[in-house]
C-alpha positions in Angstrom: -1.8 165.3 -22.9 -3.4 168.6 -22.1 -4.2 169.7 -18.6 -7.8 169.1 -17.8 -10.1 172.0 -17.7 -11.5 173.5 -14.5 -12.9 170.6 -12.7 -16.1 172.4 -11.6 -17.2 172.5 -15.1 -17.6 168.7 -15.3 -19.5 166.1 -13.2 -17.0 164.7 -10.7 -14.3 164.0 -13.3 -11.7 163.3 -10.6 -8.1 162.6 -11.3 -7.6 161.4 -14.9 -4.6 159.3 -14.0 -6.0 157.3 -11.1 -6.8 153.6 -11.5 -10.3 152.7 -12.4 -12.4 150.8 -9.9 -16.0 151.5 -10.6 -15.5 155.2 -10.0 -13.3 156.6 -12.7 -11.6 155.5 -15.9 -8.7 157.5 -17.2 -9.0 159.2 -20.5 -5.3 158.6 -21.1 -4.9 154.8 -21.0 -1.6 153.1 -20.3 -0.2 151.5 -23.4 0.9 148.2 -21.9 0.2 145.9 -24.9 3.3 146.6 -26.9 2.0 149.6 -28.8 4.6 152.2 -29.6 3.9 155.4 -27.6 6.0 157.5 -30.0 3.9 156.2 -32.9 0.7 157.3 -31.0 2.0 160.7 -30.1 2.3 161.8 -33.7 -1.5 161.7 -33.9 -1.9 164.0 -31.0 -3.6 167.3 -31.8 -4.6 170.2 -29.6 -8.1 170.3 -31.0 -10.2 167.2 -31.8 -13.4 168.7 -33.1 -13.4 171.9 -35.1 -15.8 173.2 -37.8 -13.5 171.8 -40.4 -13.6 168.2 -39.1 -16.4 165.6 -39.6 -16.8 162.7 -37.3 -18.6 159.5 -37.8 -20.1 158.6 -34.5 -22.1 155.5 -33.8 -24.2 153.8 -31.1 -24.6 150.1 -30.9 -26.3 147.7 -28.5 -23.9 144.7 -28.6 -25.7 142.3 -26.3 -22.2 141.0 -25.2 -18.6 142.0 -25.3 -17.1 139.5 -23.0 -16.8 136.4 -25.2 -13.5 135.4 -26.7 -13.0 137.2 -30.0 -16.2 139.4 -29.7 -14.3 142.6 -29.1 -12.1 142.1 -32.2 -15.3 141.6 -34.3 -16.8 144.8 -32.9 -13.8 147.0 -33.7 -13.4 145.3 -37.1 -17.0 146.4 -38.0 -16.5 149.9 -36.5 -13.3 150.3 -38.4 -14.9 149.1 -41.6 -17.6 151.8 -41.3 -15.0 154.5 -40.4 -16.4 155.1 -36.9 -14.3 157.5 -34.8 -16.3 157.0 -31.6 -19.0 154.5 -30.8 -21.2 154.7 -27.7 -21.7 151.0 -26.7 -24.4 149.5 -24.5 -25.1 146.1 -23.0 -21.4 145.3 -23.1 -21.7 142.9 -20.1 -18.2 143.6 -19.0 -17.7 143.7 -15.2 -16.2 146.6 -13.3 -14.4 149.4 -15.1 -11.3 149.8 -17.3 -9.7 150.5 -20.6 -8.1 148.2 -23.1 -6.6 148.3 -26.6 -8.3 146.1 -29.1 -6.4 145.3 -32.3 -8.4 145.6 -35.6 -8.1 142.1 -37.2 -5.7 142.0 -40.2 -4.6 145.6 -39.5 -2.0 147.5 -37.6 -4.7 149.8 -36.3 -6.5 149.5 -33.0 -9.3 151.2 -31.0 -9.3 152.0 -27.3 -12.2 150.5 -25.4 -13.5 152.3 -22.3 -16.1 150.4 -20.3 -18.0 150.1 -17.1 -20.3 147.4 -15.8 -21.7 146.0 -12.6 -20.5 142.9 -10.7 -22.7 140.7 -12.9 -22.7 140.5 -16.6 -26.0 142.2 -17.0 -25.8 145.6 -18.5 -22.8 147.8 -19.0 -21.9 150.9 -21.2 -18.7 152.1 -22.8 -17.0 153.5 -25.8 -14.8 152.4 -28.6 -12.5 155.3 -29.6 -10.3 155.6 -32.6 -6.6 155.8 -31.7 -6.3 159.3 -33.3 -8.8 160.6 -30.8 -8.0 158.6 -27.7 -5.1 160.8 -26.8 -7.1 164.0 -26.9 -9.9 163.2 -24.4 -10.6 165.3 -21.4 -12.0 162.4 -19.4 -14.1 159.2 -19.4 -16.5 159.2 -16.5 -18.7 156.2 -15.7 -21.9 157.1 -13.9 -23.6 153.8 -13.5 -23.9 150.5 -15.4 -26.5 152.4 -17.6 -24.7 155.8 -18.1 -21.2 157.1 -18.9 -19.8 160.2 -20.3 -16.8 160.9 -22.6 -15.6 164.5 -22.8 -13.4 165.7 -25.7 -11.5 168.9 -26.6 -12.7 171.0 -29.5 -13.5 174.5 -30.7 -16.6 173.7 -28.6 -15.9 171.0 -26.1 -18.0 167.9 -26.8 -19.6 165.4 -24.3 -20.9 162.1 -25.5 -23.2 160.4 -23.1 -23.6 156.6 -23.5 -27.0 155.6 -22.3 -28.8 152.2 -21.9 -32.3 152.8 -20.6 -34.5 150.3 -18.8 -36.8 148.3 -21.1 -40.6 148.9 -21.3 -41.3 146.0 -18.8 -38.9 147.3 -16.1 -40.3 149.0 -13.0 -41.3 152.6 -13.0 -38.7 153.1 -10.2 -35.8 152.0 -12.4 -37.0 154.2 -15.2 -37.4 157.2 -12.9 -33.9 156.6 -11.4 -32.4 156.4 -14.9 -33.9 159.8 -16.1 -33.1 161.5 -12.8 -29.4 160.5 -13.2 -29.4 161.6 -16.8 -30.9 164.9 -15.9 -28.3 165.5 -13.1 -25.6 164.7 -15.7 -27.0 167.2 -18.2 -27.3 169.9 -15.5 -23.6 169.4 -14.5 -22.3 170.0 -18.0 -21.7 173.5 -19.4 -24.6 174.5 -21.6 -22.3 176.1 -24.1 -20.7 172.7 -24.9 -22.0 170.2 -27.4 -23.8 167.4 -25.6 -24.8 164.3 -27.5 -26.8 161.5 -25.9 -26.3 158.2 -27.8 -27.6 154.8 -27.0 -30.3 152.2 -26.6 -33.1 154.2 -24.9 -35.6 151.3 -25.3 -38.3 153.8 -26.3 -40.7 154.0 -29.2 -41.6 157.7 -29.8 -43.9 156.9 -32.7 -44.8 159.0 -35.8 -47.3 161.4 -34.2 -45.4 164.6 -33.3 -48.5 166.6 -32.4 -47.5 168.6 -29.3 -43.9 167.5 -29.6 -42.9 169.6 -32.6 -39.8 171.1 -30.9 -38.3 167.7 -30.1 -39.8 165.3 -32.7 -39.2 165.5 -36.5 -41.4 164.4 -39.4 -40.0 160.9 -39.8 -40.9 158.9 -36.7 -42.1 155.3 -37.0 -45.0 153.3 -35.4 -46.8 154.1 -32.2 -45.6 155.7 -28.9 -45.2 153.5 -25.8 -44.7 154.5 -22.2 -40.9 154.7 -22.6 -41.4 156.8 -25.7 -43.5 159.3 -23.7 -40.9 159.4 -21.0 -38.2 160.1 -23.6 -40.2 162.8 -25.4 -41.0 164.5 -22.0 -37.4 164.4 -21.0 -36.3 165.9 -24.4 -38.8 168.7 -24.1 -37.8 169.5 -20.6 -34.1 169.7 -21.5 -34.3 171.4 -24.9 -33.2 168.2 -26.7 -34.0 167.1 -30.2 -34.5 163.5 -31.2 -32.2 163.5 -34.3 -33.4 160.1 -35.7 -36.7 161.7 -36.6 -35.3 164.6 -38.6 -34.0 162.6 -41.5 -35.9 160.8 -44.2 -34.6 157.4 -45.1 -36.1 154.1 -46.4 -37.8 152.2 -43.5 -35.0 149.6 -43.4 -32.4 152.4 -42.7 -34.6 153.7 -39.8 -35.3 150.6 -37.9 -32.6 149.9 -35.3 -33.9 146.7 -33.7 -35.2 143.4 -35.0 -36.7 140.7 -32.7 -35.3 137.2 -32.9 -38.6 136.1 -34.5 -37.7 138.3 -37.4 -41.1 139.9 -37.4 -41.1 142.6 -34.7 -39.0 145.6 -35.6 -38.7 149.1 -34.1 -36.5 152.1 -33.4 -35.0 151.9 -30.0 -31.5 153.4 -30.4 -31.3 157.2 -30.7 -29.1 160.3 -30.9 -30.3 163.4 -29.0 -28.7 166.8 -29.0 -29.4 170.3 -27.7 -31.6 172.2 -30.1 -28.9 174.9 -30.8 -26.7 172.1 -32.2 -29.4 170.2 -34.1 -27.9 171.1 -37.5 -24.5 169.7 -36.4 -25.7 166.2 -37.1 -25.8 165.7 -40.8 -27.8 162.5 -40.9 -28.7 159.5 -38.7 -29.3 156.0 -40.2 -28.6 152.3 -39.5 -25.7 150.4 -41.1 -27.3 147.0 -41.6 -24.1 145.4 -42.9 -22.4 145.7 -39.6 -22.6 142.3 -37.8 -21.7 141.3 -34.3 -24.5 138.8 -33.6 -26.7 141.4 -32.0 -30.4 142.0 -32.6 -29.6 145.8 -32.8 -28.2 147.5 -35.9 -25.2 149.8 -35.8 -26.6 153.4 -35.9 -24.3 156.0 -37.4 -24.3 159.8 -37.6 -21.9 162.3 -39.1 -21.3 165.3 -36.9 -19.8 168.6 -37.8 -19.9 171.7 -35.6 -21.6 174.5 -37.4 -20.9 177.8 -35.7 -23.1 180.8 -36.3 -21.3 183.7 -37.9 -21.5 186.9 -35.9 -24.1 189.2 -37.3 -22.8 192.5 -38.4 -24.1 195.4 -36.4 -26.9 197.1 -38.3 -26.4 200.7 -39.0 -29.8 202.4 -38.8 -30.1 205.5 -40.8 -30.9 208.7 -38.9 -34.4 210.1 -39.4 -34.8 213.8 -39.9 -37.5 216.1 -38.7 -38.8 217.3 -42.2 -42.0 218.7 -40.5 -40.0 221.9 -39.8 -40.1 222.8 -43.5 -43.8 223.4 -43.1 -42.9 226.6 -41.2 -42.6 229.5 -43.7 -39.8 231.0 -41.7 -37.8 227.8 -41.8 -38.5 227.5 -45.5 -37.0 230.9 -46.1 -34.0 230.0 -44.0 -33.6 226.7 -45.8 -33.6 228.4 -49.2 -31.0 231.0 -48.0 -28.7 228.3 -46.7 -29.1 226.2 -49.8 -28.4 229.3 -52.1 -25.2 230.0 -50.2 -24.1 226.4 -50.4 -24.6 226.3 -54.2 -22.9 229.6 -54.6 -19.8 228.2 -53.0 -19.6 225.2 -55.3 -16.7 225.1 -57.8 -17.5 224.8 -61.5 -16.5 221.5 -63.0 -17.1 219.5 -66.1 -16.8 216.2 -64.3 -20.3 214.8 -63.7 -19.2 212.6 -60.8 -17.5 215.5 -59.0 -20.5 217.8 -59.6 -22.8 215.1 -58.2 -20.6 214.7 -55.1 -20.6 218.5 -54.5 -24.3 218.7 -54.8 -24.9 215.8 -52.4 -22.5 217.3 -49.9 -24.2 220.7 -50.1 -27.7 219.2 -49.6 -26.4 217.2 -46.6 -24.9 220.2 -44.9 -28.0 222.2 -45.5 -30.3 219.5 -44.0 -27.9 219.0 -41.1 -28.3 222.7 -40.3 -32.0 223.1 -40.7 -33.6 219.6 -40.2 -32.2 218.1 -37.1 -32.3 214.3 -36.5 -34.9 212.6 -34.4 
C-alpha cells in the first residue's frame, strides 16, 4: 500500500489504518474473511487510472442493503455488468465499515465501503472491485448523504457518492446538503478528476436555455425545484451534467420508475468538472440489473484524456521592406546582391544552385532590411 499523499490536499482524510466509527473508514480493509492476502497482492499496481485504462463506474440507489442475501445480489449484478466501482445510495446500513462480499458462484469478490446513521434511513457507500481496492488513497464518509473515495492515477481521482434530499424535504435539509457538497469540492485539488455520482433527486428537464455550460442537448421532462438547485450548483462549480450529453433511447435515459409503473424520471446523475467532460464516454441505464429497487443501475465508462502539450509556435520574423523605397538603400542593396552572386560557385546541380541563391538573398536582406 502506498503512502498517502500530503494530507492537506484532502478533506480530513485522517489515518487510513484507524478503525471506522462514523468518522473514517480505511481504504485498506483487513482481510478477515479467509481471503488469501498474497493472492490479493498480485493485483496491486502503482497506478489505478491512466490514459490507457477504461473503467466502468456506476451509481445505484439500492433502497436497502441490510437484508440477508441482498449484498450478494448487488455484487452479482455489478460483477455481471463489469463494474469496477459503484457509488451506492440508500444502503440503510448503520454506522461505518468495510466488508468483503463474495460474488455468488464465483471466486471473485467486491469490497463494500459504507456509512450510515444510527437508523436504517439513508446511507451511502461504494462497492469496489478487488483489483482496485488495494490502490485507494482513502475512503472518507462525510455524512449519511455524502462520502468520498480517492484513488491513485496519472491524475488522482475522487468519486463523491451523493444522496440528495427529495423534492418534498425541507429547504434547510437541501441547503445543508449542497453546502457540505460545496465544502467537499473546495477541499479537493482542482487539478484532480472529481466525479459526483448518485441519486440527486432532481429533475433538470430538457430546457437548457441559460444553462448551456452545464446542461447538454438530451435532457428529459420539466425542471423542478431540486433540478434548479442542481443546475445552479453545477454552474457555480464549473460542473457538467454528463447524463444530458449523450443521446440514447428514452428507456436508457430514465433512471427511476415509480411503484405504480407510470411515473418515470431521471434522478441519478454523473457530474464532472468541465475540463474532464470528455473523459466520460457515455452514460446510460442498465435495465437488466435487478436488486428489487425502483432505481436502475446507471453506468458510465471513464477514461482520462490528457491534452497533448501544444508545440511552441515559431513566428516568422517580419522585415522592414519599406527601406527599399529609399534610392540610396536600393543602390546599396543592388551592390550587396551583386557581390553575393559574384561569390557563388558554379555548379550544374540545380538543388545546390537553388540553395546558394536562397542563402545569398537571405544574407543580403539580413544586411539591408532589418527585422521589426
